[in-house]
mmCIF file of the N, C-alpha and C atoms, coordinates in Angstrom:
data_MODEL
# 
_entry.id   MODEL 
# 
loop_
_atom_site.group_PDB 
_atom_site.id 
_atom_site.type_symbol 
_atom_site.label_atom_id 
_atom_site.label_alt_id 
_atom_site.label_comp_id 
_atom_site.label_asym_id 
_atom_site.label_entity_id 
_atom_site.label_seq_id 
_atom_site.pdbx_PDB_ins_code 
_atom_site.Cartn_x 
_atom_site.Cartn_y 
_atom_site.Cartn_z 
_atom_site.occupancy 
_atom_site.B_iso_or_equiv 
_atom_site.pdbx_formal_charge 
_atom_site.auth_seq_id 
_atom_site.auth_comp_id 
_atom_site.auth_asym_id 
_atom_site.auth_atom_id 
_atom_site.pdbx_PDB_model_num 
ATOM 1   N N  . UNK A 1 1  ? 131.088 183.222 40.828 1.00 0.00 ? 1  UNK A N  1 
ATOM 2   C CA . UNK A 1 1  ? 130.037 183.916 40.101 1.00 0.00 ? 1  UNK A CA 1 
ATOM 3   C C  . UNK A 1 1  ? 129.409 182.956 39.097 1.00 0.00 ? 1  UNK A C  1 
ATOM 4   N N  . UNK A 1 2  ? 128.098 183.030 38.968 1.00 0.00 ? 2  UNK A N  1 
ATOM 5   C CA . UNK A 1 2  ? 127.372 182.183 38.029 1.00 0.00 ? 2  UNK A CA 1 
ATOM 6   C C  . UNK A 1 2  ? 127.278 182.881 36.687 1.00 0.00 ? 2  UNK A C  1 
ATOM 7   N N  . UNK A 1 3  ? 127.382 182.115 35.621 1.00 0.00 ? 3  UNK A N  1 
ATOM 8   C CA . UNK A 1 3  ? 127.223 182.693 34.300 1.00 0.00 ? 3  UNK A CA 1 
ATOM 9   C C  . UNK A 1 3  ? 126.083 181.986 33.584 1.00 0.00 ? 3  UNK A C  1 
ATOM 10  N N  . UNK A 1 4  ? 125.320 182.732 32.813 1.00 0.00 ? 4  UNK A N  1 
ATOM 11  C CA . UNK A 1 4  ? 124.194 182.156 32.091 1.00 0.00 ? 4  UNK A CA 1 
ATOM 12  C C  . UNK A 1 4  ? 123.009 181.916 33.004 1.00 0.00 ? 4  UNK A C  1 
ATOM 13  N N  . UNK A 1 5  ? 121.909 181.459 32.419 1.00 0.00 ? 5  UNK A N  1 
ATOM 14  C CA . UNK A 1 5  ? 120.711 181.227 33.234 1.00 0.00 ? 5  UNK A CA 1 
ATOM 15  C C  . UNK A 1 5  ? 120.892 180.034 34.163 1.00 0.00 ? 5  UNK A C  1 
ATOM 16  N N  . UNK A 1 6  ? 120.455 180.211 35.393 1.00 0.00 ? 6  UNK A N  1 
ATOM 17  C CA . UNK A 1 6  ? 120.515 179.142 36.371 1.00 0.00 ? 6  UNK A CA 1 
ATOM 18  C C  . UNK A 1 6  ? 119.086 178.704 36.622 1.00 0.00 ? 6  UNK A C  1 
ATOM 19  N N  . UNK A 1 7  ? 118.841 177.370 36.623 1.00 0.00 ? 7  UNK A N  1 
ATOM 20  C CA . UNK A 1 7  ? 117.478 176.890 36.788 1.00 0.00 ? 7  UNK A CA 1 
ATOM 21  C C  . UNK A 1 7  ? 117.498 175.509 37.424 1.00 0.00 ? 7  UNK A C  1 
ATOM 22  N N  . UNK A 1 8  ? 116.339 175.128 37.941 1.00 0.00 ? 8  UNK A N  1 
ATOM 23  C CA . UNK A 1 8  ? 116.163 173.753 38.380 1.00 0.00 ? 8  UNK A CA 1 
ATOM 24  C C  . UNK A 1 8  ? 115.939 172.899 37.138 1.00 0.00 ? 8  UNK A C  1 
ATOM 25  N N  . UNK A 1 9  ? 116.517 171.727 37.112 1.00 0.00 ? 9  UNK A N  1 
ATOM 26  C CA . UNK A 1 9  ? 116.319 170.832 35.968 1.00 0.00 ? 9  UNK A CA 1 
ATOM 27  C C  . UNK A 1 9  ? 116.058 169.426 36.487 1.00 0.00 ? 9  UNK A C  1 
ATOM 28  N N  . UNK A 1 10 ? 114.910 168.880 36.201 1.00 0.00 ? 10 UNK A N  1 
ATOM 29  C CA . UNK A 1 10 ? 113.829 169.486 35.424 1.00 0.00 ? 10 UNK A CA 1 
ATOM 30  C C  . UNK A 1 10 ? 113.086 170.531 36.262 1.00 0.00 ? 10 UNK A C  1 
ATOM 31  N N  . UNK A 1 11 ? 112.342 171.385 35.588 1.00 0.00 ? 11 UNK A N  1 
ATOM 32  C CA . UNK A 1 11 ? 111.583 172.412 36.305 1.00 0.00 ? 11 UNK A CA 1 
ATOM 33  C C  . UNK A 1 11 ? 110.306 171.858 36.897 1.00 0.00 ? 11 UNK A C  1 
ATOM 34  N N  . UNK A 1 12 ? 109.846 170.718 36.396 1.00 0.00 ? 12 UNK A N  1 
ATOM 35  C CA . UNK A 1 12 ? 108.676 170.068 36.989 1.00 0.00 ? 12 UNK A CA 1 
ATOM 36  C C  . UNK A 1 12 ? 108.900 168.556 36.997 1.00 0.00 ? 12 UNK A C  1 
ATOM 37  N N  . UNK A 1 13 ? 108.295 167.931 37.993 1.00 0.00 ? 13 UNK A N  1 
ATOM 38  C CA . UNK A 1 13 ? 108.480 166.501 38.177 1.00 0.00 ? 13 UNK A CA 1 
ATOM 39  C C  . UNK A 1 13 ? 107.216 165.935 38.802 1.00 0.00 ? 13 UNK A C  1 
ATOM 40  N N  . UNK A 1 14 ? 106.776 164.772 38.326 1.00 0.00 ? 14 UNK A N  1 
ATOM 41  C CA . UNK A 1 14 ? 105.633 164.073 38.911 1.00 0.00 ? 14 UNK A CA 1 
ATOM 42  C C  . UNK A 1 14 ? 106.138 162.786 39.542 1.00 0.00 ? 14 UNK A C  1 
ATOM 43  N N  . UNK A 1 15 ? 105.770 162.602 40.822 1.00 0.00 ? 15 UNK A N  1 
ATOM 44  C CA . UNK A 1 15 ? 106.204 161.415 41.565 1.00 0.00 ? 15 UNK A CA 1 
ATOM 45  C C  . UNK A 1 15 ? 105.019 160.838 42.321 1.00 0.00 ? 15 UNK A C  1 
ATOM 46  N N  . UNK A 1 16 ? 105.178 159.635 42.826 1.00 0.00 ? 16 UNK A N  1 
ATOM 47  C CA . UNK A 1 16 ? 104.172 159.012 43.673 1.00 0.00 ? 16 UNK A CA 1 
ATOM 48  C C  . UNK A 1 16 ? 104.410 159.416 45.126 1.00 0.00 ? 16 UNK A C  1 
ATOM 49  N N  . UNK A 1 17 ? 103.336 159.359 45.928 1.00 0.00 ? 17 UNK A N  1 
ATOM 50  C CA . UNK A 1 17 ? 103.458 159.647 47.350 1.00 0.00 ? 17 UNK A CA 1 
ATOM 51  C C  . UNK A 1 17 ? 104.504 158.712 47.964 1.00 0.00 ? 17 UNK A C  1 
ATOM 52  N N  . UNK A 1 18 ? 105.199 159.186 48.977 1.00 0.00 ? 18 UNK A N  1 
ATOM 53  C CA . UNK A 1 18 ? 106.286 158.478 49.668 1.00 0.00 ? 18 UNK A CA 1 
ATOM 54  C C  . UNK A 1 18 ? 107.549 158.326 48.828 1.00 0.00 ? 18 UNK A C  1 
ATOM 55  N N  . UNK A 1 19 ? 107.695 159.182 47.823 1.00 0.00 ? 19 UNK A N  1 
ATOM 56  C CA . UNK A 1 19 ? 108.914 159.218 47.020 1.00 0.00 ? 19 UNK A CA 1 
ATOM 57  C C  . UNK A 1 19 ? 109.849 160.280 47.594 1.00 0.00 ? 19 UNK A C  1 
ATOM 58  N N  . UNK A 1 20 ? 111.127 159.953 47.635 1.00 0.00 ? 20 UNK A N  1 
ATOM 59  C CA . UNK A 1 20 ? 112.131 160.933 48.041 1.00 0.00 ? 20 UNK A CA 1 
ATOM 60  C C  . UNK A 1 20 ? 112.725 161.563 46.792 1.00 0.00 ? 20 UNK A C  1 
ATOM 61  N N  . UNK A 1 21 ? 112.696 162.892 46.745 1.00 0.00 ? 21 UNK A N  1 
ATOM 62  C CA . UNK A 1 21 ? 113.279 163.655 45.640 1.00 0.00 ? 21 UNK A CA 1 
ATOM 63  C C  . UNK A 1 21 ? 114.588 164.241 46.147 1.00 0.00 ? 21 UNK A C  1 
ATOM 64  N N  . UNK A 1 22 ? 115.621 164.167 45.312 1.00 0.00 ? 22 UNK A N  1 
ATOM 65  C CA . UNK A 1 22 ? 116.937 164.685 45.670 1.00 0.00 ? 22 UNK A CA 1 
ATOM 66  C C  . UNK A 1 22 ? 117.303 165.808 44.704 1.00 0.00 ? 22 UNK A C  1 
ATOM 67  N N  . UNK A 1 23 ? 117.686 166.944 45.256 1.00 0.00 ? 23 UNK A N  1 
ATOM 68  C CA . UNK A 1 23 ? 118.196 168.066 44.476 1.00 0.00 ? 23 UNK A CA 1 
ATOM 69  C C  . UNK A 1 23 ? 119.703 168.093 44.652 1.00 0.00 ? 23 UNK A C  1 
ATOM 70  N N  . UNK A 1 24 ? 120.428 168.277 43.563 1.00 0.00 ? 24 UNK A N  1 
ATOM 71  C CA . UNK A 1 24 ? 121.892 168.368 43.587 1.00 0.00 ? 24 UNK A CA 1 
ATOM 72  C C  . UNK A 1 24 ? 122.292 169.717 43.018 1.00 0.00 ? 24 UNK A C  1 
ATOM 73  N N  . UNK A 1 25 ? 123.119 170.433 43.724 1.00 0.00 ? 25 UNK A N  1 
ATOM 74  C CA . UNK A 1 25 ? 123.594 171.727 43.250 1.00 0.00 ? 25 UNK A CA 1 
ATOM 75  C C  . UNK A 1 25 ? 124.855 171.513 42.421 1.00 0.00 ? 25 UNK A C  1 
ATOM 76  N N  . UNK A 1 26 ? 124.691 171.591 41.108 1.00 0.00 ? 26 UNK A N  1 
ATOM 77  C CA . UNK A 1 26 ? 125.806 171.370 40.191 1.00 0.00 ? 26 UNK A CA 1 
ATOM 78  C C  . UNK A 1 26 ? 126.535 172.657 39.838 1.00 0.00 ? 26 UNK A C  1 
ATOM 79  N N  . UNK A 1 27 ? 126.157 173.775 40.454 1.00 0.00 ? 27 UNK A N  1 
ATOM 80  C CA . UNK A 1 27 ? 126.809 175.050 40.162 1.00 0.00 ? 27 UNK A CA 1 
ATOM 81  C C  . UNK A 1 27 ? 127.818 175.372 41.255 1.00 0.00 ? 27 UNK A C  1 
ATOM 82  N N  . UNK A 1 28 ? 128.560 176.429 41.055 1.00 0.00 ? 28 UNK A N  1 
ATOM 83  C CA . UNK A 1 28 ? 129.506 176.892 42.062 1.00 0.00 ? 28 UNK A CA 1 
ATOM 84  C C  . UNK A 1 28 ? 128.870 177.828 43.070 1.00 0.00 ? 28 UNK A C  1 
ATOM 85  N N  . UNK A 1 29 ? 127.636 178.240 42.817 1.00 0.00 ? 29 UNK A N  1 
ATOM 86  C CA . UNK A 1 29 ? 126.954 179.169 43.710 1.00 0.00 ? 29 UNK A CA 1 
ATOM 87  C C  . UNK A 1 29 ? 126.128 178.445 44.754 1.00 0.00 ? 29 UNK A C  1 
ATOM 88  N N  . UNK A 1 30 ? 125.535 179.218 45.637 1.00 0.00 ? 30 UNK A N  1 
ATOM 89  C CA . UNK A 1 30 ? 124.664 178.680 46.671 1.00 0.00 ? 30 UNK A CA 1 
ATOM 90  C C  . UNK A 1 30 ? 123.216 178.846 46.248 1.00 0.00 ? 30 UNK A C  1 
ATOM 91  N N  . UNK A 1 31 ? 122.391 177.831 46.518 1.00 0.00 ? 31 UNK A N  1 
ATOM 92  C CA . UNK A 1 31 ? 120.972 177.862 46.172 1.00 0.00 ? 31 UNK A CA 1 
ATOM 93  C C  . UNK A 1 31 ? 120.154 177.315 47.331 1.00 0.00 ? 31 UNK A C  1 
ATOM 94  N N  . UNK A 1 32 ? 118.830 177.479 47.231 1.00 0.00 ? 32 UNK A N  1 
ATOM 95  C CA . UNK A 1 32 ? 117.918 176.883 48.204 1.00 0.00 ? 32 UNK A CA 1 
ATOM 96  C C  . UNK A 1 32 ? 116.780 176.206 47.464 1.00 0.00 ? 32 UNK A C  1 
ATOM 97  N N  . UNK A 1 33 ? 116.068 175.341 48.169 1.00 0.00 ? 33 UNK A N  1 
ATOM 98  C CA . UNK A 1 33 ? 114.797 174.784 47.716 1.00 0.00 ? 33 UNK A CA 1 
ATOM 99  C C  . UNK A 1 33 ? 113.789 175.234 48.772 1.00 0.00 ? 33 UNK A C  1 
ATOM 100 N N  . UNK A 1 34 ? 112.956 176.217 48.403 1.00 0.00 ? 34 UNK A N  1 
ATOM 101 C CA . UNK A 1 34 ? 112.077 176.880 49.365 1.00 0.00 ? 34 UNK A CA 1 
ATOM 102 C C  . UNK A 1 34 ? 110.649 176.870 48.850 1.00 0.00 ? 34 UNK A C  1 
ATOM 103 N N  . UNK A 1 35 ? 109.717 176.395 49.667 1.00 0.00 ? 35 UNK A N  1 
ATOM 104 C CA . UNK A 1 35 ? 108.300 176.361 49.276 1.00 0.00 ? 35 UNK A CA 1 
ATOM 105 C C  . UNK A 1 35 ? 107.787 177.756 48.957 1.00 0.00 ? 35 UNK A C  1 
ATOM 106 N N  . UNK A 1 36 ? 106.958 177.848 47.912 1.00 0.00 ? 36 UNK A N  1 
ATOM 107 C CA . UNK A 1 36 ? 106.286 179.112 47.615 1.00 0.00 ? 36 UNK A CA 1 
ATOM 108 C C  . UNK A 1 36 ? 105.244 179.427 48.679 1.00 0.00 ? 36 UNK A C  1 
ATOM 109 N N  . UNK A 1 37 ? 104.590 178.396 49.186 1.00 0.00 ? 37 UNK A N  1 
ATOM 110 C CA . UNK A 1 37 ? 103.565 178.556 50.229 1.00 0.00 ? 37 UNK A CA 1 
ATOM 111 C C  . UNK A 1 37 ? 103.771 177.444 51.254 1.00 0.00 ? 37 UNK A C  1 
ATOM 112 N N  . UNK A 1 38 ? 103.606 177.762 52.511 1.00 0.00 ? 38 UNK A N  1 
ATOM 113 C CA . UNK A 1 38 ? 103.799 176.749 53.542 1.00 0.00 ? 38 UNK A CA 1 
ATOM 114 C C  . UNK A 1 38 ? 105.270 176.495 53.784 1.00 0.00 ? 38 UNK A C  1 
ATOM 115 N N  . UNK A 1 39 ? 105.558 175.372 54.450 1.00 0.00 ? 39 UNK A N  1 
ATOM 116 C CA . UNK A 1 39 ? 106.953 175.078 54.782 1.00 0.00 ? 39 UNK A CA 1 
ATOM 117 C C  . UNK A 1 39 ? 107.348 173.637 54.470 1.00 0.00 ? 39 UNK A C  1 
ATOM 118 N N  . UNK A 1 40 ? 106.696 173.047 53.487 1.00 0.00 ? 40 UNK A N  1 
ATOM 119 C CA . UNK A 1 40 ? 107.019 171.671 53.086 1.00 0.00 ? 40 UNK A CA 1 
ATOM 120 C C  . UNK A 1 40 ? 108.498 171.550 52.700 1.00 0.00 ? 40 UNK A C  1 
ATOM 121 N N  . UNK A 1 41 ? 108.992 172.534 51.958 1.00 0.00 ? 41 UNK A N  1 
ATOM 122 C CA . UNK A 1 41 ? 110.375 172.512 51.489 1.00 0.00 ? 41 UNK A CA 1 
ATOM 123 C C  . UNK A 1 41 ? 111.134 173.687 52.078 1.00 0.00 ? 41 UNK A C  1 
ATOM 124 N N  . UNK A 1 42 ? 112.232 173.379 52.754 1.00 0.00 ? 42 UNK A N  1 
ATOM 125 C CA . UNK A 1 42 ? 113.066 174.422 53.337 1.00 0.00 ? 42 UNK A CA 1 
ATOM 126 C C  . UNK A 1 42 ? 114.471 173.854 53.509 1.00 0.00 ? 42 UNK A C  1 
ATOM 127 N N  . UNK A 1 43 ? 115.236 173.925 52.437 1.00 0.00 ? 43 UNK A N  1 
ATOM 128 C CA . UNK A 1 43 ? 116.551 173.285 52.422 1.00 0.00 ? 43 UNK A CA 1 
ATOM 129 C C  . UNK A 1 43 ? 117.615 174.055 53.182 1.00 0.00 ? 43 UNK A C  1 
ATOM 130 N N  . UNK A 1 44 ? 117.397 175.346 53.391 1.00 0.00 ? 44 UNK A N  1 
ATOM 131 C CA . UNK A 1 44 ? 118.517 176.174 53.823 1.00 0.00 ? 44 UNK A CA 1 
ATOM 132 C C  . UNK A 1 44 ? 119.470 176.305 52.649 1.00 0.00 ? 44 UNK A C  1 
ATOM 133 N N  . UNK A 1 45 ? 120.637 176.855 52.888 1.00 0.00 ? 45 UNK A N  1 
ATOM 134 C CA . UNK A 1 45 ? 121.594 177.041 51.801 1.00 0.00 ? 45 UNK A CA 1 
ATOM 135 C C  . UNK A 1 45 ? 122.209 175.709 51.386 1.00 0.00 ? 45 UNK A C  1 
ATOM 136 N N  . UNK A 1 46 ? 122.258 175.487 50.064 1.00 0.00 ? 46 UNK A N  1 
ATOM 137 C CA . UNK A 1 46 ? 122.879 174.295 49.487 1.00 0.00 ? 46 UNK A CA 1 
ATOM 138 C C  . UNK A 1 46 ? 124.088 174.763 48.689 1.00 0.00 ? 46 UNK A C  1 
ATOM 139 N N  . UNK A 1 47 ? 125.271 174.482 49.174 1.00 0.00 ? 47 UNK A N  1 
ATOM 140 C CA . UNK A 1 47 ? 126.485 174.882 48.473 1.00 0.00 ? 47 UNK A CA 1 
ATOM 141 C C  . UNK A 1 47 ? 126.731 174.036 47.243 1.00 0.00 ? 47 UNK A C  1 
ATOM 142 N N  . UNK A 1 48 ? 127.637 174.482 46.398 1.00 0.00 ? 48 UNK A N  1 
ATOM 143 C CA . UNK A 1 48 ? 127.996 173.741 45.199 1.00 0.00 ? 48 UNK A CA 1 
ATOM 144 C C  . UNK A 1 48 ? 128.475 172.337 45.531 1.00 0.00 ? 48 UNK A C  1 
ATOM 145 N N  . UNK A 1 49 ? 127.984 171.352 44.784 1.00 0.00 ? 49 UNK A N  1 
ATOM 146 C CA . UNK A 1 49 ? 128.357 169.968 44.998 1.00 0.00 ? 49 UNK A CA 1 
ATOM 147 C C  . UNK A 1 49 ? 127.624 169.289 46.144 1.00 0.00 ? 49 UNK A C  1 
ATOM 148 N N  . UNK A 1 50 ? 126.661 169.973 46.745 1.00 0.00 ? 50 UNK A N  1 
ATOM 149 C CA . UNK A 1 50 ? 125.907 169.419 47.882 1.00 0.00 ? 50 UNK A CA 1 
ATOM 150 C C  . UNK A 1 50 ? 124.506 169.004 47.459 1.00 0.00 ? 50 UNK A C  1 
ATOM 151 N N  . UNK A 1 51 ? 123.849 168.210 48.310 1.00 0.00 ? 51 UNK A N  1 
ATOM 152 C CA . UNK A 1 51 ? 122.533 167.645 48.038 1.00 0.00 ? 51 UNK A CA 1 
ATOM 153 C C  . UNK A 1 51 ? 121.516 168.106 49.081 1.00 0.00 ? 51 UNK A C  1 
ATOM 154 N N  . UNK A 1 52 ? 120.241 168.076 48.689 1.00 0.00 ? 52 UNK A N  1 
ATOM 155 C CA . UNK A 1 52 ? 119.118 168.218 49.604 1.00 0.00 ? 52 UNK A CA 1 
ATOM 156 C C  . UNK A 1 52 ? 118.080 167.188 49.170 1.00 0.00 ? 52 UNK A C  1 
ATOM 157 N N  . UNK A 1 53 ? 117.521 166.452 50.129 1.00 0.00 ? 53 UNK A N  1 
ATOM 158 C CA . UNK A 1 53 ? 116.488 165.474 49.782 1.00 0.00 ? 53 UNK A CA 1 
ATOM 159 C C  . UNK A 1 53 ? 115.265 165.685 50.657 1.00 0.00 ? 53 UNK A C  1 
ATOM 160 N N  . UNK A 1 54 ? 114.110 165.290 50.110 1.00 0.00 ? 54 UNK A N  1 
ATOM 161 C CA . UNK A 1 54 ? 112.853 165.424 50.835 1.00 0.00 ? 54 UNK A CA 1 
ATOM 162 C C  . UNK A 1 54 ? 111.907 164.316 50.396 1.00 0.00 ? 54 UNK A C  1 
ATOM 163 N N  . UNK A 1 55 ? 111.281 163.639 51.380 1.00 0.00 ? 55 UNK A N  1 
ATOM 164 C CA . UNK A 1 55 ? 110.275 162.624 51.077 1.00 0.00 ? 55 UNK A CA 1 
ATOM 165 C C  . UNK A 1 55 ? 108.895 163.273 51.102 1.00 0.00 ? 55 UNK A C  1 
ATOM 166 N N  . UNK A 1 56 ? 108.151 163.106 50.011 1.00 0.00 ? 56 UNK A N  1 
ATOM 167 C CA . UNK A 1 56 ? 106.800 163.648 49.902 1.00 0.00 ? 56 UNK A CA 1 
ATOM 168 C C  . UNK A 1 56 ? 105.815 162.602 50.413 1.00 0.00 ? 56 UNK A C  1 
ATOM 169 N N  . UNK A 1 57 ? 105.211 162.880 51.564 1.00 0.00 ? 57 UNK A N  1 
ATOM 170 C CA . UNK A 1 57 ? 104.340 161.918 52.237 1.00 0.00 ? 57 UNK A CA 1 
ATOM 171 C C  . UNK A 1 57 ? 102.860 162.153 51.974 1.00 0.00 ? 57 UNK A C  1 
ATOM 172 N N  . UNK A 1 58 ? 102.530 163.195 51.222 1.00 0.00 ? 58 UNK A N  1 
ATOM 173 C CA . UNK A 1 58 ? 101.129 163.466 50.896 1.00 0.00 ? 58 UNK A CA 1 
ATOM 174 C C  . UNK A 1 58 ? 101.031 163.934 49.451 1.00 0.00 ? 58 UNK A C  1 
ATOM 175 N N  . UNK A 1 59 ? 99.833  163.758 48.886 1.00 0.00 ? 59 UNK A N  1 
ATOM 176 C CA . UNK A 1 59 ? 99.609  164.174 47.501 1.00 0.00 ? 59 UNK A CA 1 
ATOM 177 C C  . UNK A 1 59 ? 99.442  165.684 47.437 1.00 0.00 ? 59 UNK A C  1 
ATOM 178 N N  . UNK A 1 60 ? 99.657  166.229 46.257 1.00 0.00 ? 60 UNK A N  1 
ATOM 179 C CA . UNK A 1 60 ? 99.444  167.656 46.044 1.00 0.00 ? 60 UNK A CA 1 
ATOM 180 C C  . UNK A 1 60 ? 100.449 168.222 45.069 1.00 0.00 ? 60 UNK A C  1 
ATOM 181 N N  . UNK A 1 61 ? 100.354 169.517 44.887 1.00 0.00 ? 61 UNK A N  1 
ATOM 182 C CA . UNK A 1 61 ? 101.270 170.258 44.030 1.00 0.00 ? 61 UNK A CA 1 
ATOM 183 C C  . UNK A 1 61 ? 102.132 171.132 44.919 1.00 0.00 ? 61 UNK A C  1 
ATOM 184 N N  . UNK A 1 62 ? 103.423 171.004 44.782 1.00 0.00 ? 62 UNK A N  1 
ATOM 185 C CA . UNK A 1 62 ? 104.367 171.724 45.632 1.00 0.00 ? 62 UNK A CA 1 
ATOM 186 C C  . UNK A 1 62 ? 105.239 172.615 44.744 1.00 0.00 ? 62 UNK A C  1 
ATOM 187 N N  . UNK A 1 63 ? 104.945 173.901 44.751 1.00 0.00 ? 63 UNK A N  1 
ATOM 188 C CA . UNK A 1 63 ? 105.716 174.881 43.985 1.00 0.00 ? 63 UNK A CA 1 
ATOM 189 C C  . UNK A 1 63 ? 106.841 175.401 44.874 1.00 0.00 ? 63 UNK A C  1 
ATOM 190 N N  . UNK A 1 64 ? 108.003 175.614 44.285 1.00 0.00 ? 64 UNK A N  1 
ATOM 191 C CA . UNK A 1 64 ? 109.150 176.063 45.057 1.00 0.00 ? 64 UNK A CA 1 
ATOM 192 C C  . UNK A 1 64 ? 110.041 176.978 44.230 1.00 0.00 ? 64 UNK A C  1 
ATOM 193 N N  . UNK A 1 65 ? 110.976 177.608 44.914 1.00 0.00 ? 65 UNK A N  1 
ATOM 194 C CA . UNK A 1 65 ? 111.900 178.532 44.270 1.00 0.00 ? 65 UNK A CA 1 
ATOM 195 C C  . UNK A 1 65 ? 113.218 178.541 45.043 1.00 0.00 ? 65 UNK A C  1 
ATOM 196 N N  . UNK A 1 66 ? 114.198 179.208 44.492 1.00 0.00 ? 66 UNK A N  1 
ATOM 197 C CA . UNK A 1 66 ? 115.454 179.452 45.186 1.00 0.00 ? 66 UNK A CA 1 
ATOM 198 C C  . UNK A 1 66 ? 115.327 180.825 45.844 1.00 0.00 ? 66 UNK A C  1 
ATOM 199 N N  . UNK A 1 67 ? 115.484 180.890 47.160 1.00 0.00 ? 67 UNK A N  1 
ATOM 200 C CA . UNK A 1 67 ? 115.341 182.160 47.879 1.00 0.00 ? 67 UNK A CA 1 
ATOM 201 C C  . UNK A 1 67 ? 116.441 183.152 47.500 1.00 0.00 ? 67 UNK A C  1 
ATOM 202 N N  . UNK A 1 68 ? 117.551 182.666 46.983 1.00 0.00 ? 68 UNK A N  1 
ATOM 203 C CA . UNK A 1 68 ? 118.656 183.533 46.576 1.00 0.00 ? 68 UNK A CA 1 
ATOM 204 C C  . UNK A 1 68 ? 118.467 184.018 45.144 1.00 0.00 ? 68 UNK A C  1 
ATOM 205 N N  . UNK A 1 69 ? 117.899 183.171 44.291 1.00 0.00 ? 69 UNK A N  1 
ATOM 206 C CA . UNK A 1 69 ? 117.683 183.478 42.872 1.00 0.00 ? 69 UNK A CA 1 
ATOM 207 C C  . UNK A 1 69 ? 116.202 183.226 42.562 1.00 0.00 ? 69 UNK A C  1 
ATOM 208 N N  . UNK A 1 70 ? 115.309 184.175 42.867 1.00 0.00 ? 70 UNK A N  1 
ATOM 209 C CA . UNK A 1 70 ? 113.865 183.946 42.763 1.00 0.00 ? 70 UNK A CA 1 
ATOM 210 C C  . UNK A 1 70 ? 113.364 183.557 41.368 1.00 0.00 ? 70 UNK A C  1 
ATOM 211 N N  . UNK A 1 71 ? 114.167 183.780 40.331 1.00 0.00 ? 71 UNK A N  1 
ATOM 212 C CA . UNK A 1 71 ? 113.735 183.367 38.990 1.00 0.00 ? 71 UNK A CA 1 
ATOM 213 C C  . UNK A 1 71 ? 113.867 181.858 38.814 1.00 0.00 ? 71 UNK A C  1 
ATOM 214 N N  . UNK A 1 72 ? 114.572 181.192 39.713 1.00 0.00 ? 72 UNK A N  1 
ATOM 215 C CA . UNK A 1 72 ? 114.670 179.727 39.695 1.00 0.00 ? 72 UNK A CA 1 
ATOM 216 C C  . UNK A 1 72 ? 113.413 179.181 40.360 1.00 0.00 ? 72 UNK A C  1 
ATOM 217 N N  . UNK A 1 73 ? 112.586 178.488 39.598 1.00 0.00 ? 73 UNK A N  1 
ATOM 218 C CA . UNK A 1 73 ? 111.340 177.953 40.136 1.00 0.00 ? 73 UNK A CA 1 
ATOM 219 C C  . UNK A 1 73 ? 111.166 176.505 39.705 1.00 0.00 ? 73 UNK A C  1 
ATOM 220 N N  . UNK A 1 74 ? 110.333 175.793 40.447 1.00 0.00 ? 74 UNK A N  1 
ATOM 221 C CA . UNK A 1 74 ? 110.060 174.401 40.100 1.00 0.00 ? 74 UNK A CA 1 
ATOM 222 C C  . UNK A 1 74 ? 108.751 173.951 40.728 1.00 0.00 ? 74 UNK A C  1 
ATOM 223 N N  . UNK A 1 75 ? 108.276 172.794 40.283 1.00 0.00 ? 75 UNK A N  1 
ATOM 224 C CA . UNK A 1 75 ? 107.032 172.214 40.778 1.00 0.00 ? 75 UNK A CA 1 
ATOM 225 C C  . UNK A 1 75 ? 107.199 170.706 40.917 1.00 0.00 ? 75 UNK A C  1 
ATOM 226 N N  . UNK A 1 76 ? 106.749 170.185 42.055 1.00 0.00 ? 76 UNK A N  1 
ATOM 227 C CA . UNK A 1 76 ? 106.664 168.742 42.253 1.00 0.00 ? 76 UNK A CA 1 
ATOM 228 C C  . UNK A 1 76 ? 105.195 168.403 42.366 1.00 0.00 ? 76 UNK A C  1 
ATOM 229 N N  . UNK A 1 77 ? 104.714 167.517 41.516 1.00 0.00 ? 77 UNK A N  1 
ATOM 230 C CA . UNK A 1 77 ? 103.334 167.020 41.552 1.00 0.00 ? 77 UNK A CA 1 
ATOM 231 C C  . UNK A 1 77 ? 103.387 165.622 42.174 1.00 0.00 ? 77 UNK A C  1 
ATOM 232 N N  . UNK A 1 78 ? 102.699 165.461 43.305 1.00 0.00 ? 78 UNK A N  1 
ATOM 233 C CA . UNK A 1 78 ? 102.732 164.182 44.009 1.00 0.00 ? 78 UNK A CA 1 
ATOM 234 C C  . UNK A 1 78 ? 101.365 163.513 43.862 1.00 0.00 ? 78 UNK A C  1 
ATOM 235 N N  . UNK A 1 79 ? 101.383 162.319 43.282 1.00 0.00 ? 79 UNK A N  1 
ATOM 236 C CA . UNK A 1 79 ? 100.153 161.558 43.023 1.00 0.00 ? 79 UNK A CA 1 
ATOM 237 C C  . UNK A 1 79 ? 100.081 160.346 43.932 1.00 0.00 ? 79 UNK A C  1 
ATOM 238 N N  . UNK A 1 80 ? 98.846  159.797 44.101 1.00 0.00 ? 80 UNK A N  1 
ATOM 239 C CA . UNK A 1 80 ? 98.701  158.595 44.959 1.00 0.00 ? 80 UNK A CA 1 
ATOM 240 C C  . UNK A 1 80 ? 99.493  157.406 44.433 1.00 0.00 ? 80 UNK A C  1 
# 
């Protein structure tokens, strides 16, 4: 069971195109990295102590959330 607020940290990140971003689940619960729109990000379930990585190959703003805990949200801003 999770205690206290669970969130992505940082909640927003700016990177250059062709950068790989890695999410690490530091909690004991299961989380996802899921695109708010489209399917750029779709990690499936990430168990505690596990990683998910994604290379951003195009510019734009990518908003995402945890499908299990919808209050967990984040944004990746990809610049040239």
